[in-house]
Backbone as a chain_set.jsonl record, in Angstrom:
{"seq": "MRRKFGILGLLVLLVCAVIGSQRAGEYLYRNYINRDTKETAASGTKEKQVIIIDPGHGGRDPGKVGVTKTQEKDLNLQISLKVKTMLEKQGIKVIMTREDDNGLGDSKVEDMKKRVSIINNEKPVLAVSIHQNSYHEESIHGAQVFYFTHSSEGEKLAKIMQEALLDADPDNTRQAKANDTYYMLKKTDAPVIIVECGFLSNRSEAEKLDDEEYQNALTKAICNGIQNCLSQQKDS", "coords": {"N": [[55.783, -69.756, 120.012], [56.41, -69.001, 117.267], [57.455, -71.491, 116.36], [55.203, -72.947, 116.222], [53.626, -71.589, 114.02], [55.16, -71.787, 112.016], [55.538, -74.49, 111.665], [52.345, -74.864, 111.331], [52.347, -73.439, 109.043], [54.012, -74.889, 107.151], [52.185, -77.497, 106.429], [50.164, -76.537, 105.689], [51.465, -75.518, 103.135], [51.666, -77.964, 102.448], [49.593, -79.222, 102.211], [48.341, -77.806, 100.087], [49.76, -78.534, 97.672], [49.264, -80.936, 97.676], [46.485, -81.382, 96.617], [47.11, -79.634, 94.56], [48.937, -81.43, 92.978], [47.035, -83.233, 92.574], [44.666, -82.213, 91.184], [46.839, -81.502, 88.719], [47.655, -84.212, 87.979], [44.668, -84.697, 87.737], [44.121, -83.27, 85.053], [46.197, -84.057, 83.316], [45.754, -86.278, 82.786], [43.312, -86.095, 81.388], [43.692, -84.78, 79.458], [45.949, -85.758, 78.203], [47.002, -88.561, 78.978], [44.384, -90.032, 78.649], [43.514, -88.93, 76.129], [45.16, -89.844, 74.745], [45.196, -92.497, 74.708], [42.063, -92.555, 73.408], [42.83, -92.095, 70.851], [44.749, -94.087, 70.462], [43.168, -96.228, 70.524], [41.214, -95.395, 68.709], [42.895, -95.478, 66.415], [44.072, -98.034, 66.241], [40.957, -99.163, 65.411], [40.807, -98.27, 62.671], [43.382, -99.542, 61.355], [42.686, -101.99, 61.008], [41.032, -101.705, 59.184], [41.88, -103.019, 56.856], [42.66, -103.182, 53.085], [44.042, -105.31, 50.511], [45.238, -104.578, 47.035], [46.049, -106.687, 44.408], [47.373, -106.563, 41.717], [47.027, -108.744, 39.32], [49.86, -111.247, 37.675], [52.542, -109.992, 36.134], [56.077, -108.751, 35.457], [58.237, -111.365, 33.744], [55.789, -113.151, 33.435], [53.239, -112.411, 31.575], [50.136, -112.717, 31.3], [47.103, -112.734, 30.264], [47.608, -111.981, 26.499], [46.19, -109.453, 24.264], [43.506, -109.142, 21.616], [44.219, -106.563, 20.926], [47.053, -106.389, 20.665], [47.366, -106.056, 23.617], [48.989, -106.486, 27.132], [47.864, -108.38, 29.815], [48.761, -107.844, 31.827], [49.518, -105.284, 32.403], [47.452, -103.982, 32.039], [46.745, -104.695, 34.645], [47.98, -103.461, 36.709], [47.708, -100.702, 35.899], [44.769, -100.456, 36.321], [44.794, -101.102, 38.948], [46.287, -99.534, 40.611], [44.661, -97.34, 40.14], [42.834, -97.239, 41.546], [43.928, -97.946, 44.261], [44.502, -95.729, 44.707], [42.35, -94.05, 44.519], [40.861, -95.482, 47.11], [42.458, -94.937, 49.373], [42.571, -92.162, 49.23], [39.595, -91.933, 50.098], [40.605, -92.363, 53.416], [40.898, -94.915, 53.572], [43.196, -98.226, 54.215], [45.902, -99.269, 52.195], [47.149, -101.907, 50.637], [49.899, -103.077, 48.155], [50.022, -106.487, 46.706], [52.251, -105.778, 44.425], [53.68, -103.007, 42.893], [54.968, -102.296, 40.24], [56.263, -103.054, 37.566], [57.506, -106.174, 38.091], [57.296, -109.064, 38.896], [56.728, -111.579, 41.379], [57.937, -113.657, 41.987], [60.511, -116.082, 40.931], [59.585, -118.176, 39.476], [55.691, -119.386, 38.512], [54.663, -120.742, 40.144], [56.408, -120.211, 42.845], [55.802, -117.308, 42.549], [52.69, -117.131, 43.09], [52.802, -118.46, 45.519], [53.984, -116.46, 47.079], [51.97, -114.415, 46.895], [49.676, -115.237, 48.127], [51.46, -115.485, 50.398], [51.82, -113.084, 51.714], [49.133, -111.733, 51.49], [47.769, -113.279, 53.779], [49.905, -113.185, 55.811], [49.123, -109.917, 56.178], [46.62, -109.878, 56.794], [43.557, -108.876, 56.26], [40.75, -107.107, 55.872], [39.165, -107.396, 53.643], [40.553, -108.964, 50.414], [41.097, -107.996, 47.05], [41.449, -108.92, 43.913], [43.443, -108.21, 40.796], [42.031, -108.972, 37.251], [42.486, -109.825, 33.88], [40.098, -111.215, 31.894], [39.553, -113.962, 29.032], [38.425, -115.732, 25.795], [38.086, -118.315, 23.732], [35.95, -117.998, 21.704], [35.264, -114.943, 20.271], [33.131, -112.94, 20.917], [32.463, -112.7, 23.47], [31.891, -111.356, 26.411], [32.23, -108.883, 29.362], [32.439, -107.832, 32.463], [33.616, -110.372, 35.699], [33.215, -111.551, 38.548], [35.411, -113.942, 40.824], [34.588, -116.627, 43.179], [35.538, -118.508, 46.199], [34.372, -121.685, 46.039], [33.549, -122.782, 48.463], [33.413, -120.873, 50.545], [31.05, -118.795, 51.754], [31.208, -116.341, 52.839], [32.634, -114.845, 51.079], [31.236, -115.992, 48.873], [29.122, -113.93, 48.784], [30.507, -111.67, 49.163], [31.206, -111.482, 46.578], [29.106, -110.67, 44.973], [28.044, -108.594, 45.611], [30.462, -106.828, 44.564], [29.763, -107.517, 41.669], [27.66, -106.39, 41.579], [28.314, -104.235, 41.425], [29.944, -103.361, 39.929], [28.19, -103.042, 37.485], [27.894, -100.399, 37.173], [30.236, -99.376, 35.491], [29.219, -100.619, 33.258], [26.305, -101.072, 32.481], [25.191, -102.872, 30.772], [26.005, -105.767, 31.494], [25.528, -109.067, 31.971], [26.96, -110.679, 33.348], [27.178, -113.14, 36.001], [28.696, -113.286, 39.613], [30.429, -115.858, 40.282], [31.421, -119.332, 41.481], [34.294, -121.082, 41.927], [36.869, -123.419, 42.659], [39.02, -124.083, 42.233], [41.415, -121.85, 41.679], [44.165, -120.733, 42.839], [44.946, -119.045, 44.841], [42.578, -118.618, 45.775], [41.837, -121.008, 47.336], [43.998, -120.987, 49.233], [43.855, -118.843, 50.56], [43.565, -117.177, 54.169], [42.111, -114.976, 54.497], [39.02, -113.175, 53.52], [38.416, -113.249, 49.841], [38.689, -111.817, 46.901], [38.343, -112.433, 42.697], [38.587, -109.971, 40.632], [37.811, -110.237, 37.23], [38.134, -107.813, 34.738], [37.288, -107.434, 32.014], [37.097, -108.769, 28.949], [39.903, -109.656, 27.01], [40.008, -110.894, 24.825], [37.86, -109.749, 23.36], [37.113, -107.496, 20.73], [36.151, -104.678, 21.086], [35.854, -104.858, 23.823], [38.129, -104.747, 24.763], [39.212, -102.752, 23.507], [38.301, -100.702, 24.827], [38.902, -101.086, 27.578], [41.956, -100.16, 27.642], [41.13, -97.364, 27.285], [41.056, -94.704, 28.876], [39.145, -93.129, 29.98], [37.444, -95.146, 30.155], [38.429, -96.976, 32.16], [38.873, -95.323, 34.428], [36.108, -95.143, 34.728], [35.655, -97.685, 35.051], [37.424, -98.468, 37.874], [36.208, -96.805, 39.548], [33.388, -98.107, 40.03], [34.979, -100.113, 40.726], [35.925, -99.303, 43.238], [33.769, -98.541, 44.512], [32.259, -101.005, 44.924], [34.404, -102.146, 46.994], [33.561, -100.267, 48.902], [30.962, -100.691, 49.085], [31.147, -103.662, 50.18], [32.716, -103.68, 52.683], [30.931, -101.952, 54.389], [28.367, -104.436, 54.507], [30.248, -106.183, 55.618], [30.525, -104.948, 58.489], [27.815, -105.009, 59.492], [27.206, -107.28, 59.3]], "CA": [[54.727, -69.778, 118.967], [56.847, -69.246, 115.995], [57.24, -72.785, 116.059], [54.088, -73.888, 116.228], [53.277, -70.971, 113.085], [55.74, -72.402, 111.252], [54.742, -76.091, 111.41], [51.581, -74.78, 110.456], [52.41, -73.526, 107.139], [54.133, -76.115, 106.405], [50.968, -78.474, 106.554], [49.067, -75.568, 104.855], [52.003, -75.919, 102.015], [51.731, -79.721, 101.863], [47.814, -80.607, 101.376], [48.186, -76.999, 98.565], [50.518, -79.257, 96.988], [48.557, -82.265, 97.88], [45.157, -80.808, 95.737], [48.166, -79.075, 93.673], [49.404, -82.68, 92.358], [45.744, -84.03, 92.334], [44.818, -81.703, 89.99], [47.341, -81.644, 87.979], [47.381, -85.655, 87.838], [43.497, -85.034, 86.47], [45.007, -82.732, 83.847], [47.425, -84.729, 82.558], [45.304, -87.454, 82.39], [42.462, -85.869, 80.933], [44.111, -83.882, 78.258], [46.816, -86.133, 77.449], [47.066, -89.597, 79.073], [43.36, -90.512, 77.914], [43.423, -88.719, 74.918], [46.312, -90.256, 73.758], [44.547, -93.784, 74.253], [41.626, -93.07, 72.528], [43.445, -91.695, 69.661], [45.563, -94.862, 70.1], [42.425, -97.036, 70.368], [40.546, -95.184, 67.326], [44.053, -95.991, 65.55], [43.741, -99.434, 65.767], [40.161, -99.771, 64.369], [41.091, -97.891, 61.836], [43.64, -100.226, 60.89], [42.212, -103.057, 60.77], [40.083, -101.728, 57.615], [43.016, -103.133, 55.569], [42.438, -103.665, 51.776], [45.191, -106.082, 49.666], [45.0, -105.143, 45.889], [46.616, -107.749, 44.214], [47.311, -106.752, 40.597], [47.667, -110.236, 38.761], [51.003, -111.358, 36.654], [54.05, -108.869, 35.987], [57.448, -109.483, 34.791], [58.022, -112.429, 32.85], [54.43, -113.485, 33.198], [52.643, -111.427, 30.599], [48.744, -112.821, 31.303], [46.877, -112.702, 28.303], [47.402, -110.937, 25.389], [44.893, -108.912, 24.017], [43.323, -108.755, 20.239], [44.947, -105.473, 20.209], [48.235, -106.707, 21.989], [47.437, -105.461, 25.258], [48.97, -107.201, 27.703], [46.821, -108.089, 30.985], [49.819, -107.999, 33.182], [49.949, -104.144, 32.77], [46.145, -103.476, 32.439], [46.302, -104.904, 35.925], [48.494, -102.601, 37.097], [46.946, -99.732, 36.037], [43.858, -100.056, 36.975], [44.685, -101.472, 40.574], [46.781, -98.092, 41.254], [43.807, -96.194, 40.32], [41.899, -97.879, 42.845], [44.933, -97.933, 45.252], [44.277, -93.669, 45.2], [41.349, -93.71, 45.266], [40.872, -96.111, 48.023], [43.028, -94.056, 49.969], [41.715, -90.532, 49.533], [38.76, -92.531, 51.059], [40.614, -93.042, 54.232], [41.518, -96.523, 53.639], [44.523, -98.266, 54.185], [45.752, -100.382, 51.063], [48.7, -102.663, 50.782], [49.794, -103.25, 46.981], [51.034, -106.995, 46.177], [53.021, -105.301, 43.456], [53.405, -101.787, 42.16], [55.369, -101.928, 39.284], [56.181, -104.317, 36.23], [57.968, -107.22, 38.205], [56.86, -110.733, 39.35], [56.871, -112.132, 42.888], [58.736, -115.037, 41.891], [60.929, -116.118, 39.34], [58.164, -119.607, 38.574], [54.551, -119.027, 38.92], [53.962, -121.434, 41.64], [56.977, -119.261, 43.724], [54.871, -115.833, 42.457], [51.436, -117.337, 43.747], [53.237, -118.464, 46.755], [54.182, -114.887, 47.44], [51.001, -113.146, 46.733], [48.946, -115.682, 49.236], [51.677, -115.018, 51.695], [51.314, -111.304, 51.784], [47.596, -111.691, 52.55], [47.606, -114.293, 54.826], [50.523, -112.089, 57.095], [48.597, -108.549, 56.236], [45.196, -110.453, 56.974], [42.955, -107.45, 55.549], [39.885, -107.389, 55.77], [39.529, -107.741, 52.213], [41.768, -108.869, 48.91], [40.622, -107.905, 45.521], [42.832, -109.704, 42.724], [42.512, -107.292, 39.957], [43.088, -109.844, 35.952], [41.565, -109.254, 32.643], [39.506, -112.843, 31.0], [40.252, -114.131, 27.883], [37.911, -116.799, 26.086], [38.151, -118.615, 22.183], [34.976, -117.254, 21.463], [35.359, -113.349, 20.287], [31.734, -112.254, 21.355], [32.121, -113.651, 24.508], [32.476, -110.311, 26.842], [31.404, -108.795, 30.303], [33.15, -107.976, 34.197], [32.975, -111.056, 36.174], [34.017, -111.5, 39.794], [34.963, -115.174, 40.917], [35.152, -116.385, 44.897], [36.186, -119.445, 46.552], [33.737, -122.2, 46.657], [33.032, -123.212, 50.228], [33.227, -119.387, 51.328], [30.106, -118.113, 52.352], [31.306, -114.964, 52.987], [33.3, -114.852, 49.332], [29.985, -115.403, 47.875], [28.032, -111.881, 49.136], [31.239, -109.804, 48.742], [31.886, -111.025, 45.359], [28.177, -110.342, 44.331], [27.954, -106.988, 45.83], [30.845, -106.432, 43.409], [29.344, -108.078, 40.381], [26.19, -106.076, 41.037], [28.709, -102.502, 41.577], [30.533, -103.369, 38.293], [27.413, -102.418, 36.559], [27.849, -99.035, 36.909], [30.669, -99.281, 34.704], [28.674, -101.159, 32.362], [24.791, -101.543, 32.674], [24.77, -104.029, 29.893], [26.762, -106.834, 31.274], [24.746, -109.799, 32.368], [27.615, -111.859, 33.989], [27.116, -113.235, 37.473], [29.146, -113.971, 40.109], [31.344, -117.159, 39.907], [32.274, -120.206, 42.578], [35.278, -121.949, 41.704], [37.427, -124.329, 43.865], [40.046, -124.51, 41.822], [42.776, -121.069, 42.018], [45.064, -121.532, 43.96], [45.086, -118.117, 45.546], [40.989, -118.706, 46.911], [42.187, -121.748, 48.361], [45.419, -120.866, 50.161], [44.11, -117.595, 51.702], [42.397, -117.063, 54.823], [40.924, -113.352, 54.322], [38.306, -113.27, 51.937], [38.817, -112.448, 48.789], [37.391, -112.296, 45.343], [39.088, -112.109, 41.758], [37.418, -109.466, 39.536], [38.1, -110.525, 36.133], [37.859, -106.179, 34.264], [36.725, -107.956, 30.86], [37.921, -109.753, 28.131], [40.902, -109.413, 25.855], [39.784, -111.379, 23.781], [37.182, -109.467, 22.702], [38.065, -106.385, 20.677], [35.741, -103.999, 21.771], [36.286, -104.498, 25.391], [39.72, -104.623, 24.987], [40.007, -101.495, 23.387], [37.894, -99.9, 26.432], [39.75, -101.4, 28.698], [42.565, -99.412, 27.179], [40.512, -96.526, 27.68], [41.446, -93.803, 29.909], [37.681, -92.805, 30.783], [36.578, -96.573, 30.451], [39.057, -96.922, 33.058], [38.486, -93.972, 35.931], [35.004, -95.726, 36.021], [35.537, -99.274, 36.163], [37.863, -97.766, 38.942], [35.084, -96.054, 40.604], [32.538, -98.959, 40.358], [35.349, -101.418, 42.019], [36.186, -98.772, 44.763], [32.417, -98.265, 45.175], [31.919, -102.535, 45.317], [34.445, -102.273, 48.02], [32.887, -99.875, 50.304], [30.355, -101.813, 50.02], [31.472, -104.508, 50.635], [33.113, -103.074, 53.828], [29.192, -102.012, 54.937], [28.586, -105.679, 54.995], [30.871, -106.55, 56.889], [30.481, -103.626, 59.442], [26.28, -104.88, 59.73], [26.818, -108.334, 59.582]], "C": [[54.814, -69.651, 117.57], [56.74, -70.374, 115.374], [56.188, -73.023, 115.38], [53.433, -72.849, 114.633], [53.89, -71.817, 111.825], [55.467, -73.532, 110.792], [53.475, -75.993, 110.567], [51.514, -74.056, 108.974], [52.902, -74.49, 106.433], [53.194, -76.692, 105.61], [50.236, -77.572, 105.75], [50.131, -76.288, 103.373], [51.931, -77.316, 101.475], [50.808, -80.026, 101.329], [48.104, -79.114, 100.04], [48.958, -78.254, 97.48], [49.638, -80.475, 96.615], [47.715, -82.29, 97.083], [45.944, -80.723, 94.551], [47.913, -80.355, 92.702], [48.039, -83.298, 91.979], [44.725, -83.597, 90.984], [45.164, -81.689, 88.617], [47.42, -82.915, 87.26], [46.007, -85.517, 86.503], [43.794, -84.184, 84.822], [45.615, -83.686, 82.575], [45.99, -85.681, 82.266], [43.832, -87.305, 81.229], [42.744, -85.493, 79.47], [45.683, -84.418, 77.424], [46.773, -87.549, 77.123], [45.773, -90.026, 77.922], [42.911, -90.056, 76.642], [43.839, -89.681, 73.831], [45.655, -92.471, 73.993], [43.509, -93.879, 73.659], [42.115, -92.983, 71.266], [44.061, -92.723, 69.636], [44.393, -96.131, 69.514], [41.488, -96.919, 68.83], [41.446, -95.827, 65.936], [44.062, -97.411, 65.107], [42.816, -99.654, 65.539], [40.403, -99.551, 63.149], [41.976, -98.941, 60.684], [43.652, -101.548, 60.905], [41.199, -102.751, 59.255], [41.362, -101.766, 56.475], [42.391, -103.838, 54.396], [43.9, -103.872, 50.967], [44.623, -105.387, 48.344], [45.947, -105.985, 45.104], [46.647, -107.977, 42.414], [47.983, -107.848, 39.938], [48.888, -110.254, 37.673], [52.105, -110.231, 37.109], [55.085, -109.352, 35.644], [57.5, -109.991, 33.835], [56.834, -112.707, 32.668], [54.02, -112.103, 32.447], [50.75, -111.278, 31.176], [48.491, -112.973, 30.27], [47.134, -111.989, 27.988], [46.442, -110.13, 24.444], [44.678, -109.527, 22.577], [43.983, -107.584, 19.864], [46.354, -105.424, 20.874], [48.852, -106.319, 23.119], [47.632, -106.124, 26.1], [48.399, -106.921, 29.405], [47.804, -107.831, 31.984], [49.96, -105.972, 33.172], [48.378, -103.656, 32.836], [45.941, -103.288, 33.945], [46.484, -104.285, 37.024], [47.954, -101.588, 36.895], [45.722, -99.244, 36.702], [43.823, -100.775, 38.479], [45.531, -100.136, 41.182], [45.828, -97.432, 41.153], [42.976, -96.649, 41.822], [43.049, -98.043, 44.142], [44.287, -96.284, 45.57], [43.352, -93.487, 45.14], [40.277, -93.933, 46.584], [41.183, -95.055, 49.525], [42.518, -92.599, 50.295], [40.543, -90.931, 50.296], [38.91, -93.081, 52.181], [41.201, -94.71, 54.25], [42.73, -97.008, 53.618], [44.788, -99.673, 52.919], [47.424, -100.85, 50.922], [48.373, -103.426, 49.41], [50.439, -104.606, 47.134], [52.375, -106.595, 44.979], [52.365, -103.489, 42.778], [54.058, -101.371, 40.99], [55.743, -103.142, 38.498], [57.172, -105.581, 36.63], [57.153, -108.145, 39.288], [57.26, -110.898, 40.99], [57.845, -113.137, 42.979], [59.404, -115.032, 40.928], [60.192, -117.461, 38.941], [56.89, -118.536, 38.621], [54.144, -119.875, 40.179], [54.641, -120.561, 42.358], [56.113, -117.752, 44.298], [53.448, -116.11, 43.387], [51.378, -117.426, 45.524], [53.072, -116.702, 48.061], [52.64, -114.086, 48.032], [49.576, -113.564, 48.23], [50.037, -115.852, 50.239], [51.445, -113.675, 52.543], [49.766, -111.607, 52.235], [47.5, -112.621, 53.839], [48.289, -113.618, 56.018], [49.965, -110.609, 57.335], [47.193, -108.913, 57.142], [44.701, -109.16, 57.383], [41.828, -108.189, 55.657], [38.718, -108.235, 54.04], [40.845, -108.137, 51.111], [41.31, -108.804, 48.087], [41.851, -108.168, 44.598], [42.381, -109.123, 41.45], [43.307, -108.327, 37.976], [41.537, -109.366, 34.803], [41.266, -110.806, 32.028], [39.769, -112.73, 29.433], [39.026, -115.812, 27.433], [38.451, -117.06, 24.26], [37.416, -117.805, 21.355], [35.233, -115.41, 21.594], [34.301, -112.607, 21.142], [31.44, -112.562, 22.901], [32.677, -112.05, 25.539], [31.685, -110.155, 28.587], [32.458, -108.775, 31.25], [32.912, -109.251, 34.394], [33.901, -111.245, 37.687], [33.801, -113.276, 40.502], [35.049, -115.17, 42.67], [35.597, -117.898, 45.023], [34.625, -120.028, 46.8], [32.938, -122.378, 47.528], [33.525, -122.088, 50.917], [31.921, -118.183, 51.278], [30.264, -116.451, 52.282], [31.769, -114.395, 51.703], [32.545, -114.539, 48.878], [29.5, -113.794, 48.099], [28.922, -111.005, 48.844], [31.334, -110.218, 47.255], [30.257, -110.974, 44.229], [27.464, -109.172, 44.724], [29.147, -106.568, 44.969], [30.64, -106.524, 42.351], [28.205, -106.853, 40.444], [27.244, -104.205, 41.003], [29.003, -102.303, 40.339], [29.676, -102.974, 37.266], [27.548, -101.266, 36.367], [29.045, -98.589, 36.121], [30.359, -99.741, 33.194], [27.343, -101.76, 32.269], [24.405, -102.865, 31.975], [25.394, -105.559, 30.037], [25.834, -107.252, 32.284], [25.555, -110.632, 33.072], [27.032, -111.977, 35.585], [28.092, -114.167, 38.311], [29.294, -115.52, 40.115], [32.001, -117.697, 41.132], [33.085, -120.981, 41.569], [36.496, -121.97, 42.904], [39.265, -124.737, 43.411], [41.857, -124.015, 41.639], [43.025, -121.289, 43.132], [44.9, -120.704, 44.962], [43.31, -118.104, 46.5], [41.123, -120.006, 46.962], [42.974, -121.85, 49.449], [45.202, -119.924, 51.292], [43.159, -117.797, 52.781], [41.924, -115.969, 54.975], [39.648, -114.038, 53.711], [38.926, -112.585, 50.907], [38.862, -112.882, 47.122], [38.407, -112.175, 43.766], [38.699, -111.093, 40.315], [38.055, -109.368, 38.287], [37.41, -109.087, 35.593], [36.708, -106.657, 32.777], [37.248, -108.764, 30.114], [38.494, -109.265, 26.828], [40.738, -109.813, 24.57], [38.595, -110.877, 22.596], [37.374, -107.471, 22.129], [37.338, -105.218, 20.867], [35.684, -103.534, 23.023], [37.65, -104.48, 25.701], [40.393, -102.96, 24.779], [39.38, -100.37, 24.781], [38.578, -100.012, 27.719], [41.314, -100.695, 28.778], [42.344, -98.024, 27.314], [40.785, -95.758, 28.815], [40.176, -93.656, 30.919], [37.599, -94.255, 30.888], [37.359, -96.723, 31.957], [39.161, -96.868, 34.624], [36.692, -94.701, 35.871], [34.987, -96.86, 36.049], [36.339, -99.24, 37.523], [37.085, -97.476, 39.886], [34.032, -97.524, 40.96], [33.648, -99.899, 41.46], [35.909, -100.668, 43.558], [34.699, -98.909, 45.472], [32.012, -99.915, 45.763], [32.927, -102.425, 46.834], [33.999, -101.547, 48.921], [31.684, -100.127, 51.02], [29.744, -102.939, 50.572], [31.945, -104.477, 52.348], [31.691, -102.356, 54.846], [28.965, -103.217, 55.249], [29.181, -106.034, 55.769], [30.705, -106.001, 58.229], [29.04, -104.603, 60.008], [26.558, -106.213, 59.694], [27.517, -108.485, 60.922]], "O": [[53.939, -69.941, 116.754], [56.212, -70.555, 114.277], [56.14, -73.271, 114.175], [52.62, -73.545, 114.025], [53.257, -72.352, 110.914], [55.16, -73.697, 109.611], [53.289, -76.614, 109.52], [50.701, -74.218, 108.064], [52.466, -74.933, 105.371], [53.178, -76.566, 104.386], [49.531, -78.178, 104.944], [49.759, -77.256, 102.71], [52.105, -77.683, 100.313], [50.71, -80.762, 100.347], [48.038, -79.56, 98.895], [48.335, -78.679, 96.506], [49.383, -80.873, 95.478], [47.824, -83.322, 96.419], [45.716, -81.457, 93.589], [47.008, -80.416, 91.869], [48.036, -83.929, 90.922], [44.219, -84.316, 90.122], [44.428, -81.787, 87.636], [47.286, -82.895, 86.037], [45.982, -85.831, 85.313], [43.616, -84.671, 83.705], [45.427, -83.834, 81.368], [45.331, -85.436, 81.255], [43.439, -88.188, 80.466], [42.088, -85.875, 78.501], [46.315, -83.867, 76.523], [46.634, -88.037, 76.001], [45.967, -90.276, 76.732], [42.02, -90.66, 76.047], [43.381, -90.114, 72.773], [45.926, -93.397, 73.229], [43.344, -94.981, 73.135], [41.794, -93.891, 70.5], [44.313, -92.847, 68.437], [44.549, -96.798, 68.491], [41.159, -97.836, 68.078], [41.034, -96.378, 64.916], [44.061, -97.852, 63.958], [42.92, -100.816, 65.145], [40.279, -100.493, 62.366], [41.577, -99.176, 59.543], [44.698, -102.19, 60.808], [40.801, -103.622, 58.481], [41.699, -100.953, 55.615], [41.722, -104.862, 54.532], [44.719, -102.97, 50.786], [43.397, -105.495, 48.317], [47.06, -105.648, 45.506], [46.222, -108.967, 41.817], [49.207, -107.981, 39.917], [48.925, -109.35, 36.837], [52.353, -109.794, 38.233], [55.088, -110.572, 35.481], [56.977, -109.471, 32.849], [56.538, -112.532, 31.486], [54.435, -110.979, 32.727], [50.172, -110.214, 31.396], [49.241, -113.278, 29.343], [47.136, -110.974, 28.685], [45.907, -110.977, 23.728], [45.503, -110.364, 22.211], [44.345, -107.423, 18.699], [46.706, -104.463, 21.558], [50.004, -106.222, 23.54], [46.62, -106.77, 26.371], [48.425, -105.876, 30.055], [47.385, -107.577, 33.113], [50.593, -105.479, 34.105], [48.103, -102.898, 33.766], [45.352, -102.367, 34.51], [45.774, -104.287, 38.03], [47.448, -101.224, 37.957], [45.524, -98.213, 37.346], [42.742, -100.935, 39.045], [45.278, -99.821, 42.345], [45.755, -96.627, 42.082], [42.763, -96.096, 42.902], [42.459, -98.39, 45.165], [43.716, -95.909, 46.594], [43.051, -92.493, 45.801], [39.378, -93.207, 47.009], [40.406, -94.622, 50.376], [42.174, -92.102, 51.368], [40.38, -90.237, 51.3], [38.142, -93.97, 52.55], [41.871, -95.322, 55.083], [43.549, -96.32, 53.009], [44.112, -100.694, 52.793], [48.484, -100.243, 51.078], [47.364, -104.096, 49.19], [51.532, -104.471, 47.685], [53.366, -107.319, 44.887], [51.277, -103.034, 42.425], [53.864, -100.222, 40.594], [55.437, -104.246, 38.949], [57.713, -106.122, 35.666], [56.542, -107.792, 40.296], [58.114, -110.224, 41.565], [58.486, -113.391, 43.999], [59.209, -114.239, 40.007], [60.364, -117.725, 37.751], [56.959, -117.311, 38.724], [53.336, -119.525, 41.039], [53.851, -119.748, 42.838], [55.859, -117.263, 45.399], [53.172, -115.344, 44.31], [50.637, -116.95, 46.384], [52.506, -116.242, 49.052], [52.347, -113.485, 49.066], [48.904, -112.813, 48.936], [49.6, -116.485, 51.2], [51.016, -113.436, 53.672], [49.444, -111.668, 53.422], [46.984, -112.203, 54.875], [47.67, -113.414, 57.062], [50.197, -110.039, 58.401], [46.832, -108.204, 58.082], [45.065, -108.47, 58.336], [41.716, -109.413, 55.596], [37.972, -109.171, 53.751], [41.935, -107.565, 51.125], [40.697, -109.862, 47.947], [42.968, -107.654, 44.647], [41.27, -109.355, 40.975], [44.478, -108.351, 37.598], [40.392, -108.92, 34.879], [42.226, -111.512, 31.721], [40.092, -111.734, 28.786], [38.787, -116.712, 28.239], [39.06, -116.195, 23.631], [37.884, -117.063, 20.491], [35.348, -114.761, 22.634], [34.623, -111.758, 21.973], [30.314, -112.639, 23.393], [33.834, -111.671, 25.358], [30.86, -110.955, 29.026], [33.402, -109.544, 31.074], [32.115, -109.745, 33.597], [35.116, -111.064, 37.768], [32.72, -113.832, 40.691], [35.402, -114.215, 43.362], [35.994, -118.486, 44.016], [33.769, -119.4, 47.423], [31.726, -122.177, 47.448], [34.112, -122.326, 51.972], [31.95, -117.029, 50.853], [29.529, -115.614, 51.757], [31.187, -113.389, 51.299], [32.422, -113.418, 48.383], [29.683, -112.782, 47.422], [28.675, -109.879, 48.41], [31.565, -109.254, 46.525], [30.278, -111.188, 43.017], [26.401, -108.819, 44.214], [28.749, -105.557, 44.391], [31.213, -105.693, 41.646], [27.863, -106.364, 39.368], [26.717, -103.185, 40.559], [28.565, -101.387, 39.644], [30.155, -102.578, 36.203], [27.309, -100.908, 35.214], [29.066, -97.369, 35.954], [30.989, -99.396, 32.194], [27.261, -102.953, 31.978], [23.603, -103.708, 32.377], [25.377, -106.395, 29.133], [25.351, -106.541, 33.165], [24.907, -111.547, 33.578], [26.543, -111.037, 36.212], [28.349, -115.338, 38.034], [28.342, -116.285, 39.963], [32.83, -117.071, 41.793], [32.608, -121.447, 40.534], [36.907, -121.106, 43.679], [40.206, -125.32, 43.949], [42.891, -124.674, 41.536], [42.467, -121.801, 44.102], [44.699, -121.217, 46.063], [43.082, -117.642, 47.618], [40.111, -120.427, 46.402], [42.784, -122.581, 50.422], [45.759, -119.884, 52.389], [42.11, -118.415, 52.596], [41.054, -115.97, 55.846], [39.441, -115.235, 53.512], [39.715, -111.642, 50.966], [39.019, -113.923, 46.484], [39.477, -111.633, 44.044], [38.574, -111.539, 39.175], [38.87, -108.456, 38.148], [36.216, -108.968, 35.871], [35.561, -106.231, 32.636], [37.972, -109.613, 30.634], [37.928, -108.701, 25.891], [41.145, -109.318, 23.519], [38.411, -111.319, 21.462], [37.649, -106.511, 22.849], [38.181, -104.323, 20.799], [35.537, -102.376, 23.411], [38.164, -104.22, 26.789], [41.283, -102.293, 25.306], [39.993, -99.525, 25.435], [38.736, -99.201, 28.632], [41.871, -100.668, 29.875], [43.361, -97.349, 27.475], [40.701, -96.378, 29.874], [40.109, -93.914, 32.121], [37.732, -94.6, 32.062], [36.631, -96.521, 32.929], [39.367, -97.659, 35.544], [36.074, -94.756, 36.934], [34.371, -97.392, 36.972], [35.914, -100.025, 38.371], [37.26, -97.877, 41.037], [33.967, -97.927, 42.121], [33.358, -100.284, 42.593], [36.199, -101.232, 44.612], [34.484, -99.269, 46.629], [31.527, -100.056, 46.886], [32.284, -102.609, 47.868], [33.958, -102.114, 50.013], [31.278, -100.053, 52.18], [28.667, -103.225, 51.096], [31.455, -105.288, 53.133], [31.749, -102.409, 56.075], [29.307, -103.444, 56.41], [28.652, -106.28, 56.853], [30.778, -106.82, 59.145], [29.235, -104.994, 61.159], [25.705, -106.614, 60.485], [27.365, -109.51, 61.586]]}, "num_chains": 1, "name": "protein.A"}
């Protein structure tokens, strides 16, 4: 009789252990495994929202030199770093092609190939190259966005950015423009737009571009443009 009760007791304990294990398994799955899976999926989605900011020129390549003697490479970097900071505050992952006054190669060709390589390897949803313009007529002014001629997506995004830039300069009448010769536009897989922030050959605009307050307004406009581009991509 005692032996039967002993066996019965063991069976009861075994059943309890099985039930307990199932509940423990459910608890672990619900609170840890499933949560981690969701977090990983969410993280993966967020990681896809990568923006590349490319400050043009740098190092031995000054780019354009304005009528105020300001070098394009310096303005490109200043504005790009401001854009990076603002986008990161909005939760967007930003990769810079450069973050200091150094070029990416010993020659212009090597530099451009390196920038293109970064964009193609990182596979961003959008790459924005920051530049300053120049022209032989000082009266010409206004920010302008360029896109690859054969990219319908690039055209849409460039027009969105061009519109956003009006927040910094409402009087700007320039339009987004197609281009089929720029190396970066031709050789990249991701959508790329080139933002020419203004003309360093125009004294009034060159002075504005060197002004902290105007740079901040321009930065905000560019970031708004990027956010609008992301919204357009999400909806399409």
